[in-house]
Structure formats: C-alpha cells, structure tokens
C-alpha positions as CSV (number, residue, x, y, z in Angstrom):
1,X,-23.2,-16.1,15.3
2,X,-21.9,-13.9,18.1
3,X,-18.3,-12.1,17.7
4,X,-15.8,-10.8,20.1
5,X,-12.8,-8.5,20.3
6,X,-10.7,-11.1,18.7
7,X,-12.8,-11.2,15.6
8,X,-13.0,-7.4,15.4
9,X,-9.3,-7.3,16.0
10,X,-8.4,-9.7,13.2
11,X,-10.7,-7.9,10.8
12,X,-9.5,-4.2,11.5
13,X,-5.8,-5.9,11.1
14,X,-6.8,-6.7,7.8
15,X,-7.6,-3.3,6.7
16,X,-4.5,-2.0,8.4
17,X,-2.5,-4.8,6.5
18,X,-4.0,-3.5,3.2
19,X,-3.4,0.1,3.9
20,X,0.3,-1.0,4.7
21,X,0.9,-2.9,1.4
22,X,-0.6,0.1,-0.5
23,X,1.7,2.5,1.0
24,X,4.8,0.3,0.6
25,X,4.0,-0.7,-2.9
26,X,3.5,3.2,-3.9
27,X,6.6,4.2,-1.9
28,X,9.1,1.6,-2.5
29,X,7.7,-0.5,-5.2
30,X,7.4,-3.7,-3.4
31,X,5.7,-5.0,-0.3
32,X,6.0,-8.4,1.9
33,X,4.9,-10.9,-0.4
34,X,3.4,-13.3,2.4
35,X,1.2,-10.5,3.6
36,X,0.1,-9.6,0.1
37,X,-0.9,-13.1,-0.7
38,X,-2.8,-13.6,2.4
39,X,-4.6,-10.1,2.0
40,X,-5.5,-10.6,-1.8
41,X,-6.5,-14.4,-1.4
42,X,-9.1,-13.0,1.2
43,X,-11.1,-11.5,-1.2
44,X,-12.2,-15.2,-2.4
45,X,-13.3,-16.7,1.1
46,X,-17.0,-15.9,1.4
47,X,-19.5,-17.6,3.7
48,X,-16.3,-18.2,6.0
49,X,-17.0,-20.1,9.3
50,X,-15.1,-17.8,11.4
51,X,-13.0,-14.5,11.1
52,X,-9.7,-16.2,11.4
53,X,-10.7,-18.5,8.3
54,X,-10.8,-15.4,6.1
55,X,-7.0,-14.8,6.6
56,X,-5.8,-17.8,8.1
57,X,-3.7,-17.9,11.3
58,X,-2.7,-14.4,12.9
59,X,0.7,-15.0,11.2
60,X,-0.8,-14.4,8.2
61,X,-1.9,-10.8,9.5
62,X,1.3,-10.2,11.1
63,X,1.9,-6.9,9.1
64,X,-1.3,-5.7,9.7
65,X,-1.4,-6.7,13.6
66,X,1.8,-4.8,14.1
67,X,0.3,-1.8,12.2
68,X,-2.6,-1.5,14.0
69,X,-0.9,-2.0,17.5
70,X,1.9,0.7,16.6
71,X,-0.7,3.1,15.1
72,X,-3.4,2.8,17.7
73,X,-0.6,3.3,20.5
74,X,0.0,6.7,19.0
75,X,3.1,6.6,16.7
76,X,3.3,9.6,14.5
77,X,5.1,10.8,11.8
78,X,4.2,11.5,7.8
79,X,4.2,7.9,7.4
80,X,1.7,7.1,10.2
81,X,-0.5,9.8,9.1
82,X,-0.4,8.7,5.4
83,X,-1.4,5.0,6.8
84,X,-4.4,6.2,8.9
85,X,-5.7,8.0,5.8
86,X,-5.6,4.8,3.9
87,X,-7.4,3.0,6.7
88,X,-9.9,5.7,6.8
89,X,-10.4,5.6,3.0
90,X,-10.9,2.0,2.9
91,X,-13.5,2.3,5.8
92,X,-15.4,5.0,3.9
93,X,-15.2,3.2,0.5
94,X,-17.2,0.0,2.3
95,X,-19.6,2.5,3.2
96,X,-20.0,4.0,-0.3
97,X,-20.3,0.5,-1.7
98,X,-23.1,-0.7,0.8
99,X,-25.1,2.5,-0.3
100,X,-24.8,1.4,-3.9
101,X,-26.3,-1.8,-4.9
102,X,-25.4,-2.0,-8.4
103,X,-21.7,-1.6,-7.8
104,X,-22.2,-4.2,-4.8
105,X,-23.9,-6.6,-7.4
106,X,-21.2,-6.2,-9.9
107,X,-18.4,-6.8,-7.4
108,X,-19.8,-10.0,-6.1
109,X,-20.5,-11.2,-9.6
110,X,-17.1,-10.2,-10.4
111,X,-15.3,-12.2,-7.5
112,X,-17.6,-15.1,-8.3
113,X,-16.6,-15.4,-11.7
114,X,-12.9,-15.0,-10.9
115,X,-13.4,-17.9,-8.4
116,X,-15.1,-19.9,-11.1
117,X,-11.9,-19.5,-13.5
118,X,-9.6,-20.7,-10.8
119,X,-8.4,-17.5,-9.4
120,X,-8.1,-18.9,-6.1
121,X,-5.1,-20.2,-4.4
122,X,-1.7,-18.5,-4.5
123,X,-2.0,-15.4,-6.8
124,X,0.4,-14.9,-9.5
125,X,0.8,-12.1,-12.4
126,X,-2.1,-13.3,-14.2
127,X,-4.7,-13.3,-11.1
128,X,-3.5,-9.7,-9.8
129,X,-4.4,-7.9,-12.9
130,X,-7.7,-9.6,-12.9
131,X,-8.5,-8.2,-9.4
132,X,-7.2,-4.8,-10.6
133,X,-9.6,-4.8,-13.4
134,X,-12.3,-5.7,-11.1
135,X,-11.5,-2.8,-8.8
136,X,-11.3,-0.2,-11.7
137,X,-14.9,-1.5,-13.0
138,X,-16.6,-1.2,-9.7
139,X,-14.9,0.4,-6.5
140,X,-13.0,3.0,-8.8
141,X,-16.4,4.3,-10.0
142,X,-17.6,5.4,-6.2
143,X,-16.7,9.1,-5.5
144,X,-14.5,10.2,-4.1
145,X,-11.8,8.0,-5.3
146,X,-9.1,6.5,-3.0
147,X,-5.9,8.8,-3.3
148,X,-2.7,7.0,-3.7
149,X,0.5,8.8,-3.1
150,X,3.7,7.6,-3.8
151,X,7.0,7.7,-6.0
152,X,5.7,9.0,-9.4
153,X,8.0,6.4,-11.3
154,X,6.8,3.6,-9.2
155,X,3.1,4.5,-9.5
156,X,3.4,4.4,-13.6
157,X,4.6,0.8,-13.6
158,X,1.6,-1.2,-14.6
159,X,2.5,-4.2,-12.2
160,X,2.4,-1.9,-9.3
161,X,-0.4,0.0,-10.2
162,X,-2.3,-3.6,-10.7
163,X,-1.2,-4.6,-7.1
164,X,-2.3,-1.6,-5.6
165,X,-5.8,-1.7,-7.0
166,X,-5.9,-5.4,-6.2
167,X,-5.2,-4.5,-2.4
168,X,-7.6,-1.7,-2.3
169,X,-10.2,-4.3,-3.5
170,X,-9.3,-6.5,-0.7
171,X,-8.9,-3.9,2.0
172,X,-12.3,-2.9,1.4
173,X,-13.6,-6.4,1.7
174,X,-11.6,-6.5,5.3
175,X,-13.3,-3.2,5.9
176,X,-16.8,-4.9,5.2
177,X,-15.9,-8.2,7.5
178,X,-15.0,-5.4,10.2
179,X,-18.4,-3.9,10.0
180,X,-20.0,-7.5,10.0
181,X,-18.2,-8.6,13.2
182,X,-19.4,-5.3,14.9
183,X,-16.7,-2.8,14.2
184,X,-17.2,0.7,14.2
185,X,-15.0,3.8,13.1
186,X,-15.8,5.0,16.7
187,X,-13.8,2.2,18.1
188,X,-10.5,3.5,16.6
189,X,-10.9,6.3,19.2
190,X,-12.7,4.8,22.2
191,X,-11.6,1.2,22.0
192,X,-8.2,1.4,21.1
193,X,-6.8,0.1,24.0
194,X,-8.9,-3.3,23.6
195,X,-7.5,-3.5,20.0
196,X,-3.9,-3.0,20.9
197,X,-4.2,-5.4,23.4
198,X,-5.8,-8.1,21.4
199,X,-3.3,-7.4,18.8
200,X,-0.1,-7.9,21.2
201,X,-2.1,-11.4,22.3
202,X,-2.4,-12.5,18.6
203,X,1.3,-11.6,17.9
204,X,2.3,-13.3,21.1
205,X,0.7,-16.3,19.5
206,X,3.7,-16.2,17.1
207,X,6.6,-14.5,19.0
208,X,8.9,-14.6,15.9
209,X,6.6,-12.1,14.5
210,X,7.6,-9.2,16.9
C-alpha cells in the first residue's frame, strides 16, 4: 500500500496530540476529553485499512493538527519547547521499542489481551489504568524513560498518572504509525511546510475546529 503526505500528517498529528495531552494532564490535571478518547482508542486499532481509520475523522485529531501546525510554524516559548521535547521523546521511544523484540512482543500481547476483555470503545476509569499498567510493564522498562514535568501535586494523583502513562503508550503507537507510512524525524526540519499545509487543509475540512 502506498502512503502520501496526508497519511503522514495524520499520523504525526497523532504524536503531537498525545504530547499535548500529556502536557495538559501534567500541568493542569485535565485534558480535552474527546481528544483523549480518540488517542487512547487508537491503541486498539490494528491492521487498519487506512491511516485515517486509526483516529477516525480529522475532527478527532483537531488538537494534534493544531499543535502540529502551530509548532512547525515556529511558535516559541517554554510550553512549545516542552511539547517538542515530548514529541521527540515519543519518536525515540518507538525506536527503542522496535529494537527490543521482547518488549515489542509483550506490548502486542498485552494490547490483544485488553481487546479480548472488552477494552475497546469508550475508555473509562477501569480501562485507562489497564493501559497504564501495560505501559509500566513494557515501555517504561526501556531506557532512558520519558520524563514528564508538571505540577507535583497533580502528578501525585493516581488518575492523572494513569492517564499520562496510557497516553504515552498511545503516542508511541502513533509514532510507530508515522514511521510505517513513511515519516522520518528529519521531516520535522525539511518537510515542515508540507506538514503545515496538510494540517491546515485537514482543519479546513472542519472549520469550527480552528
């Protein structure tokens, strides 16, 4: 199957969305619920017939598409640098995962087991901890770990910690998808105008998302 810039933009927006959600959860203790549901549900979409089918419509990725567009346009500031750091960390974690067959196998088996136990669909308070535990057993064993910074009191909350871990797992899945459709880290430098344009086009499909 051949892939184009739209596929790569959707997949990369998935990475940016996960990074944005992690940042929001860690800093504010909350995140866009629709975006979070879309991101976490994507973990269970395997053997997808298309890139868009992983995340649903562009509307489900609006948070990630906006973040991708604005960050690659050159927005700056502490929050933007932190977001970029999370995006890079997720792409690096995906590389470490591919290089560790044992963790790769354990992660795949864990996702399949959760799916078999009805963890698909809308994710609630019971499902998010299950994804978080899977992240702890697998991806968190790879070094160096992804470091998340935020409000200390917020990060101590078990529900927030679980949501962050589950989102990091989903972000790694998005990074894997991005690589599978032809995305490369050098694209963030040399193909950023293409990604900005495609993200804008996808957002224009849903004008209310701007």
